[in-house]
Every structure is written in C-alpha cells, then in structure tokens.
N, C-alpha and C positions, 0 to 999 in steps of 0.2 A: 604834836609830835608823831614822827612815825619812824617806820623801822631803819630807814635808809639815813633819816635825820641823825636819830642817835648815835649812828656808827659813825660818826666823824667826831665833833665835841657837842657835848651836852652844855647849854648854857640856857639859865633862866634870866625873866627880865630884870635889868639892873644890877646885874651880877658881874664882876671883873674877874677872870681867868688869866693867871700868868703863868701856872704848869706847863705848857707846851709850848713859851719860847715867845707867846704871841701876847699882847694886851687886847683883849677882847671886851668891850662895854655896849650894854644895852641899853638906850636910855630914848623914848618917846618915838617908842617902835622902829628904831633904827638901830644898826649894827655896825660897830665903830673898831675897825682892827689895825694897830699899829704895830712896826716890828723893827728891828734895828736889825744890823749884818749879823751883830754877836748873837740875838735873838733868833734869826735864821739857821745860824750854824749849829746853835744849840738844839734847834728841833730838828736836823737833819743828823746830827749824833743819835739822839734819840732815836730815829728812824734808822740808822746803821746799827747800833745797839741791839735791834728787835730781827735782824736778819735770821737770827736762827729761830725765831718763832716762825717766819715766814717759810722756814723750810720744814718744821713740823707741820705746818698746815698742809705745805705742798705732799707731805708724807701720807697727811689724813685726806687727800684726795685719791693718792694711790689707795688708800684702805677702802676708801668707798668704791673704787673701781674693782676692788678683789670681791667686795660684797656681791658688787653687781655679776660679777663671773660665776658666783655661787648660783646665781639665781636665773643664770641663761638658760638654763634647759626649763624652768618656767615661763621664762619671756618667751622662748622659740612657738609655744603651743599661742601666740597670739599674732595677729598682722593688724595693718594699717587698712581702714575704708578708705574710698575714695572721697575724702570731704574739704575741696578746694576751699572754700572761704574760708573754714577754720583753720587750714596750711596756711594761708594769705594772713590768717589774723595772729596766729600763735607765735611762728616763727620769728616775725620780728619782736613781739613782745617778750619773748624768752631771752635774744639775744641783746634786748635793751635791757633788760633785768639783769642779766648776768652780767654785763658791763658796770653798769651803776654799783651793783653789789660788789663787784671785784674790787673798784677802786676805793668803795666806801669801807671794805675791810683790811685795804692794806692802810687806809689812815686809821684803822682802829688797832691793828698790830702796833703800828707805831707808836701809840700813846699807852701800851702794856709798859708797866716799869717806870714810867713817869710820875708816880705818887707812890709814898711811903707805904701807905696801909695795904700790906699783903692780900688782904681778903679782897680790896677792890680791884689789885692787878691780878688775881686769881678770875674773879667774875669777868674782867674784862679781856683776859686770856678766852674764856669759854665763849664768851660773847662773839670775840673775833673768829674763834673755830666754826662755830655755827655760821656766821654771816660769810665765812668762806667757802665752805661747805654749800651753801643756800647759791652761792655764786657758780660754782661749779655746775651744780645740778641744773639749774636753768639754762647754761650755754649747753649743756649736756642732752637738754630736752630740744632745744632748738636742733641740735645735729640728729636726734633721733626722728626727728620729724622730717627731715632734709634727705635723709637717708632712709626713710619708711621703716626702720629698722627698731622694734619696740624693746623696751629697756624699762622692765616693769617693777624692780625694786628702786629704781632711782624716780621712777615715777611717784613711788609711796614715799619716798623720802622726801620729793617736793612738795607732797601736801602735808607731810607731818611737820615740817621744819618752820614753817612761820608761826605755827600754835605753840611749839616748842619754846621759839623766841619769845612770842606773847608773853606765855606764863612764866618761864622763866627769868626774863630780862627786864620785862617792860612791865609787869604787872603791878610793881608796886609805884608810890610815890605820886600818884595822881591828886591832883589838885581840886579838881571839879568833874562831875559827871560829864560833861563837854568833852573834856579830854580824854576820858576813859572811851567815850562811845565813838569820837574820832577815830582813835588808833584801832579800836576794836572792828570799824569798818575797813579799814586799810588792810588789816591782818585777814577778813573777809575776803576783800578783793584779791588778794593773793592766793589766797587760797584756791578761789574758783576759777583761776586759770589753769592749774594742773587737773581740778576735776572737770574743766570742761575738756581738756586736752585727752580724756577717759574716752569721751563718746568718739574719739576718731577709733579706736580699738574694737576689734572683736576677736572671739576665738575662733582658732582655725576650724574648718569643715570637720576635720578627722578626730577632734575631738571633742565636739558637739555630742555626740551618741554615746559617748563613754559615762557609765554612772546613769543613763538616761531611766526615768522612773515613770509608771503610769500609775493612774488612779482607778482604783476598784470601786465604783459609787456603791455598788451593793454591801460591801463589807467595811466600806468607808477606812481601807487600808492603801498603803502604797506598794506597790510589786516590784520588785527589779524583771527587766524585760529577759527571758530567758538566752543564755549564753549564744545558742545557735542563730537564734532569732536575730540577734544582735550583731552577731557575724554576716548575717546576709542582710541587714540593712547597713552595715559600715561598708560592704564590698558596694550594693547599689549605690551609696552617695561618694564613695570614692570614684567610680566610673565618670562622675561629671565634675571632679574636680584635681588637679593638677597633684601627682603623686608627692607627699611628704620631703621624700629625699629630695626635691629639685627646689623646696620652698628657699634655700638657702640661695639660690642662683637667680630664682623670680618672684615677684611679686605682683601683686591685683591682677592674680589671673583667674581668666574667666572661659567657661567651657562653650566652644564654637560650634564644633560638628564631630560627628563619628562617619569614618569611612569603613571600607572592608577589613581592613586589618589595623586602623591606627584612630586614635581621637586627637583633636587638634584644639589647643587653647589659645588665647589672647593672652600676652604677659608683658610684662616691662621688667627688664635686665637690674639687677641691683645696683651693678656697679657702675652702669652709665645710663640707666633710666630710658634705654633705647626700648621702643615697642616692637614687639617680635610674636612670631607666631610658633607655638614650640607642639610639634608631634610625637607623640609616644604609641605606642604598641597596645591594641584594646587587652591583650593578656600576654604571658610573658611563657607559652607554651612553645615547645620546639618549632613546628611549623609555623607559626606565626613570626616567631622568631627569625626564623630564616628567609621570611618573606621581607619582614622590615630591614635587617641588615642588607639584603640587596640593594632594596630601595635607596638604603643609605649612600652604598658604595655606588650606585647609580648618578643618582643626584649631586653627590657631593663634586663629581667632576666635571658639572655644567656650570657654564657661566657666561651668560648672554641678557641682552635687555627683555627678551621677550619669555625668559624662562626666570620663576620666581627663585631669586637667590639664598643658598644656604650657608649660613655665618657659623653654624657651630654643629658638629656631629659627635656623639659620643655613645658608649654602652654604659658608662657610668656614672651617678650612680644606680641608673635606669637608662634603657637605651631610649636616645629621645633625639630628635632634628630640632635646630634652632633656624626659623628662616625670617625673610619679609614678611611683614604683616600688612595685609590690604584688605579692606572693610567689606567691598563688594567683588561678585563674580558675575560672569555673564547670564548666570539662570536669575539673576535679579533684575536683568534686562528686561523691558516689555517689547514684544515683537509682535508683528513685524519690525525694523529698524529701516532709516534713511541706507539707500543704496552707499551714498559715501563712507558711511560709519559702518555697514558691513564690509565693503572692500578693506578698511582701515582695519579693521580687526581680524579677517582673514587673513592678508597680506602679514600681521604682526605676528601671529601662529603661526605661518608658513616659514617666517624667518628663523623664528626659536625649534621649529622640527627639522630644518635645515640644517641648522647649527648641531643639533643632537644627531641626525641621520648621518651627519659627516664623520661625527666622531662614533660612530657606528652602533647609535643607541636608538632604539623607538621605543615610543610610548604606550600605543594600543588600549589608551582609556582618554581618548578626547572627546570632551561632553563639554556643554556649558559650567556646571559646577567645577571643574579643574581648568578653567580659563578666569584668573582674577584680572581684576582692571583695577590699575591705578589711579590717580586723581586725575591725571590728564589723559583717563581711556587707553591707555597703552596695556593690551593683553598681556598677561604673564601666565605660562603652564606650569600648573602646578600637580601632585599627586604623581608621584613616577613609579607607583605601586605595583604597575603591571608592566614598566619598562624591562627592556630586555636587551641585551647585547647582542647585534648579531653575529650569527656565528657561534652562541653556545648550543652545541648540542646538548649540554646537560640538562636543559629543560624541555620536556616531553609533554607537556600540557599547559594550558593557562588556567591558572585558578579560579579564577571570576572575571566578568567584566559587564558593562552596563548594557543591556539588551537594546535599550532603546538606539542605542550608538554603534551597535555591532557590526563588524564586516561579517561578509559571508564565510571567508576563510575562520571566523573567530567560530561560527556557528556550525559550520560544516567542513572541517579542517580534511576530511577525508576525499572531498568533492573538489573543494577550492586550494587546496596546500595549505601551508603552515603559513602564520603572520609573518610581516615582513614589512618594509616600510611604505608599501603600499596599503597598507591595512589603515597608517595614520592617514594616508591619502584620502581614503574611504570616508573615515570620521569625520574629518574636516569638511568632506562634500556635504553630509550629513548636517554638518554645523551649519555650515552657509546658507542650505536649504531652508534650516529654521529660521535662521535670521532674516532671509527674506521674504518669508512665507507666513511665520508664525506656526507653522503646523512641522511634524515629521514626514519624513517621505515614504516611512512605511507603518503600518497600524496594523493592528489585531487583535483579538481576543483572546487573551492568555497568552502563556510563553509558546505554545506549539503554533498557534496562529501567527503570532508576530513572526517567530524564527521562518516558517514558510516563506512570511512576504519577503523578509530578507533575501532569502535564497533564491526565490522564483518571481516574484513582481517587479514591475518597472514603474517607477515613481512617476507622476506628473510632472508636465514642465513646471518649474517656478512660476513661470508668467502667466501660466494658466490661472493660477489663483491669486498674483500679484503681477501687475502689468508693468511694474517698475521694475521687476527682477529680468525683462528680458535679454538685456546684454550679458546678463550672467548665465543664462540657459545653457549655453554649450559647455562652457568650466564645471557646473557645477555636476550635469549629467555625466561628464567625462569621469569625476570623480567616483561617481556611484555605480560605474559598470561594475557587473558580478564579476566578471572575468577581472583577474588583477592586472593579465596582460594588456587588456585593452582601456586601463585607467592613464593617468600620467607615470612614468615610470620612475620619476623623482621628482620631488618636492621642488627642486628649484626649476624644472620643465613648468608646473604650475605658477609659480612666483614670477615666471619671463609673461605667461598668459597675462595674468593680473596686473601685471606692468605696464600692458599695451591697452588696459582700460583708461588709465590714469589720463 
C-alpha cells in the first residue's frame, strides 16, 4: 500500500467494491474489473459532480502561491549552487512525481461524495486536497531547479506534506508490521527527495556575515563582532561578489578580475541562461562613475567580430555592462608563439582597431589582458576604459595606463604630443614583439628607468631574439618608432603590410 495507490480506490484481498460504478474483485492475486455503459456513465456523473471540489483545490493552489509570495523576501537570501548531477536527477523525479500525484488526486477528488458517510467524505476531501497540493509543490520544485530560483517556503511544504499524509490518513488500519514498514519506507524515500534538494541551496554571500559570532575561548563566551568591524568585513566580502541589486537578473556569478576602475564577473542571465561577463565599477564615487559611464558610451557603439560585444548597458539598479564572456585572454598564451599564429592574432586586433578608428575612437590600452580569445582563437578587444573619442578636447589627461605597453606620448606628452590613433599602433607593435620573442621591447628597474627606456631606448630586432621573427622585423620596428610621424600613420597601412606576408 502506497500514497499513490491509496489515492485511487483502496481495495483489499477478496473484497468487491461497486460504489464507483465499477465491479472490482480481487482473487488469487489477480484484479478483475468489469463495467457496463451505465456503470461508466455513473462514474462520469460522479466525476462531474465534483468539479466544484476541483475548483476549490485550484484555489488552494493559489493560496499556496500566496504563502510563497509572503516568503519571497526570505527566499531571495538563497541561491543555487552548480550541482549538475543533482539537477539531472531531481528535475525528472519531481516532474514524474507531480504528474502521477496530479492524476491520482483527480481520481481521489472524483470519489468524494460517492459514499453516504459524511465523516468518510470529509476525510477523503482533505486527503484529496493534500494530494493535490503535493502535486503542485512537486511540479513547482522542478520549475525552481530549471529556473535556478529558490522557493524556500514551497520546499519546506514539500518536505512536510508526505509526513502529514502518512500521519493523518495512512497511519490507521495496518494489518501487519510488514505493511507498516513498507509504507513508512516509501514515505521516507519521498521525504528524502526534497531533503536532497536542500543540498543545492546556499546562503548568498552578503547574508553570511550577518549575526556572525566569534568564540572567546578564555571566557568560554560567544561575542558578536563589533558593528564597525562587521561593516569592514562585509565591504571586503562584497568586493568579490556581484552586487545584491543584480542577483534578480543574474545567477551563478563568479568573480573574475579587477581592473583600474571596474570588477568583472562571470554570470548567467536568469531569463535565458546565457553565459555573460558583467562589469561594474569598483566604487561609486563621482570620478569612477564618470570614467565608467564614458567607457559605457564608447563601447556600446562598437560592433565588430574582433571587439567584445556588449549586450546590455544600464545605470540602474547599479551601473553595469553585460558583455560576451570568453574564458581565456592573450595573457594566458605561452610566448613566443608560431609566426602564423602571431600574424593571425595581430591581424585580427588590427581589424578591430580599424573599425574603432573609422568610428573616431582609440583604445590606448592594448595589452595581452585586454585581448580575449574565442574557442577558435579569434582575438576580441575588451576594456575600453581608456578609450577616447578623437577630437574630444574636454579630456586633458590620461588617468592611468599600463606602463609595460605604454607609448612615448603617454609617458611624455609634452615631448611627443597627445595620444591619437598611432598610440594604438605603437602598443600593437609591443604586443607583436612579445608574441614573437617572449619578452618586451623595453625594460628597466622601477617606473623611472622603464619610462626612460620607452622614451629613449631603441629595441633589439625581434629576429635577434627569435630568428623566426625575421620577416616581421620591419613591420614591428616601424610600429615602435618613438616619433609618431615615423610610424604607420593609419592602422589600415599596417593591415596592408600584414596582408603582403600571407
């Protein structure tokens, strides 16, 4: 005897039942069911007479939804872990349970009112109600896992309901201990499914530090962390986690890196499950905000195969940029590389820069960390935080740049002039040099020496370090001229020379 079996027509051995319009007989371990057209009509009439009860059960489902709505604030404190094996197991289990329970509850509803005993009808009604709610919560839990959105109150009810059914409706009338043990075992299995479900949930990081306590071993007491200390700890923790304001939009967020003005996170969108990178400011002061908004405005206008694509830009609920996610960057590539690979990478970056330059935008921070790689090793330019619209006289200085990949005009603008499109060409030359030699063209101990090398020192030919780089010597060294007027004047001039090497 099981919960699902009892939901239909409880029949014991050698017992005949015709209350439902059917003739049922159990003998010699076989079940014989016979019916006539009149019997079938009678059963369907009984079913139709209970439509009102079905409506009541549907309203109960709405009530269950309302209870969950009251618990949404508490549910929002939790998130799903990445437990793929549990997802694969629980989604079909919940779905099958829900469908079977739903079918069983419909038959149970139809049987209400077919007996003359008012008490028995009341018990059957309550049993049908519990069975119907059990079906709803099971299907709801499958939906919860698919959408990765916790419903804590519904999960608690899913744990409690098989126990309630066992205690209230199936606890009486056992003929032997074997029957009792069998039913208890089935109830235990049904109970364990939502318990396993809880292993997929965890408290969100921003709530883990609340009410945190530390033990005083000397006094054997528990003390609450000082409010100021807790605030500092919370701020430190939050810097590595996606802001709580964005958790309604994204799930499975994971910190990737921090740049000069922003942090980048891996995440998945809740509505589509698409994998994206989310970039937010490291702080929300006025200076950082202006820099971040400027980058948003520049990047949003760029759409090219060799530029990381921006999907969404907004300042609410917090400023953020949603963009393509790529696992690796050029910084992850072991150098030096094969000449053909280097040529492919540099040509791709040059094509992306050509598109940006034609749109009147320069990057000014070309370096391995800002060149992401697709699975097909297509280079994608990212991080336009130092980007500038050509002709923008409002900007008087560069806030920051990477010295290892800086152009002379970035280090000494009074001597070499202001940055322009040829700054990107110089930085691309440094990148080309590094790909072919495994080292940078300039070196020095400390900022002063390194800056002096960029301004005054001439780099070795790449082929002096790696003979395979000989065919690239002229192109690389032309990119690395100190005087911007002696470099390639446009990125398209560089692309034409690269095409000649194919």
